[in-house]
N, C-alpha and C positions, 0 to 999 in steps of 0.2 A: 684161233686165238693165239697170240704171240706172248711169250714170256720174256720180260726184261729184268735182268739181274743188275742191281745197283750196288757195286762193291766199292766201299770207301771208308772214310774215317769219321770224325765227329761231325763234319758238315753234311755227311750222308745220314748219320744217326739223327741229326737234328738238335745238336747242343745249343741251348739258349744262353748267350753270353750275359744276359741280365740276371737270370735266376740260377744258372748253373745246372738246370734240369733239362728236360727234353721238350722241344716244341710239340704241340699237338699234331696229329697226322695231317690235318687240314692245312697246316702252315708249312710243314716240311716239304722240300722240293719233290721228294719221292711221292708223297701223298698227293700233291698238286699235279704231278705228272700223270698219276693214275686217273685223276678226275678229268684232265684235259684229253687224254687218249681214249678213255671210255672202256666199254666192256670187251672190246676186241683185243685188249692187252691186259696182262697181269704184271704189275710192277712189284718186284720183290726188293725189300729194303734189307741190305746187309752192310750197315754202317757200324763201326766200332770206334769209340773214342781212343785216340792215341795210335791207331793202326798205321804201320809203316808199309813200305813195299817189301824189302828184303832185310832191312836192318833190325837187329835184335836188341831191344832196350834192356840194359843190364838190370833194371828194376822190374820191368814187365815184359819178359820175353815172349809171352803168349800173344802179343799184339803184332807179331810179324805177319804181314798179309799173305806172304807166300805159303805159310804153313797151313792156313785154313782154306786156301783157294780151291784146291782139289775136292776136299769134302763138301764145300759149298756148292761147287758146280755139279757134283754128283747128286747132291740132295735135291737140287731144283731142276735137274734135266728133264726134258729137253729145254735148253735155253736158246732163244733166238737172237737176243741182243744182250751184250754186257756193257754197262756203263762203268768204266773204271776211273775213279777220281781219287788218287792217292798221291802223296809226295810232300805234303806240308810237314808232317811229323818227321820225315827223313831229314829235314833241315834243322832239327834241334841241335843245340851245341854239343850234346853228348856224342853225336855221330861225326861231326865235322865234315859232312858230305858236301860236295859241290853240286851244282845243278846238273852237271853232266853225269855224275855218279847217281843221283836220284833218278834221272831219266833211264839210266842203265837198269836200275831196280824195276822201274815200270815196264821196261822192255822184257825183263825176265818174266813178269806176271803175264804180259800179253802172249809171250811164247807158250807159257804154261796153259793159258786158256785155249789157244789154238790147237795145241797138240793133244791135250787131255780130252777136249770135247770131240775131236775127230775120232779118238779111240772109244770114248764112252757113249756118245750119242750118234755117231756116224756122220755128223756134219759140224761145221764150225759156225758159231754165231757171228753176227756183225759186232765188232768191238768199237765202241766209242771211247777213245782215249782222251780224257779231260785233263788239261793242264789247270791245276787248281787256282782259286783266287789268290792274289798276291797277299803276302804278309805285310801289314801296315807298319809304319814306323812307330806307331803308338804302342806296339807290343812291348817295347822296352820299358814302358811305364804301366804295364798291365799285370794282371795276375799270372801271366805266362812268361814274365820276364826272366824267370829262372830257367826256362827252356829255350827261349828264342832271343837272339840279339840282332844287332845291325847286320851281321854277316848273313843271317838267315833272310833278313829283309831283302838284301841285295841279290842273294842267290835265287830267291823266289822270282825275281824279275827276269831271270834267265831261263826259267823252266820251259816256257812256251816254245822257245827255239828248239830245244833238244827234244821235247815231246813231239813236236811236229816232225822231226827227223825220224823218230821211232815209228810214228804212225805211217809215214811214207814207206819205210822199210818193210813194215809188217802188213801193209795194205789195210790199215784201220781208218776209221773216221776220226779226224782230229777236231777237237773242240777246245777253244781257249776261253775258259770261264772269265778270265780277267778282262776280256773285251766287253763284258756285259755287266759284271757285278764286282763289288769290292767288299772286303771284310768290314765288319761293324766297327763303329767308333768305340764301342764298349771294351773290346779286347784286341782288336786288329787282327784277329784270326778267324773268328766264327761269323757266320752270316746273320743278318737281320731278317725279319720276316719278309721285307721287300726283296732282299737278295734271293731268298728261297723262291719267291714268286717269279722273279725274272728268270732265274736259272731253269725252273720247270718249263716256262714258256719257250725259252730258246732251245732247250733240249727236245721238247716236243716238236718244234718246227724241224729240227734236224732229223729226228726219227721219221717223221712223216714224209720227208722229201728225199731221204737217202735211198739209193737204188739197191 
């Protein structure tokens, strides 16, 4: 049996852009991934609304992904696969970060995963570095307009390039979510049920075919 740790933000948590609550497990991509892969895998959901890579939000500093990463890895070890999908929240106006800076934060998390697991469980998991779905232009008219603007929209379109470079340097599996899904029309940030379904299917394909 293999353990898959899904470490991400609100799109891993399963935030519903219509209700503001959480999608049921059967709709969330993590829950769907478990159903597709079956009993030979254990899929662990570790999504947190607002989570960043390394940036500390002045209002919610406890959402910095780097801070919780080691405790999370240690709690769930041994971990065979880590699906890392972060970066959207790093593009909030409060940080003023470029796509390259966000990718640098993701690289720090990848390095932490590789080094810490080598120490604590004796082997490193396969890391699937996911470049997140693009932030849609509609975000400027959504409930999240106070956090994201057109700068974030444009920088999100550059993430895949830099995430791919990180994956190549760190010998990770690169996965560009924007090739398959897009953010919902409701808020231009979070996924629709269909988006969760497709993401689960595509990630399952990648997991089952990677060496």
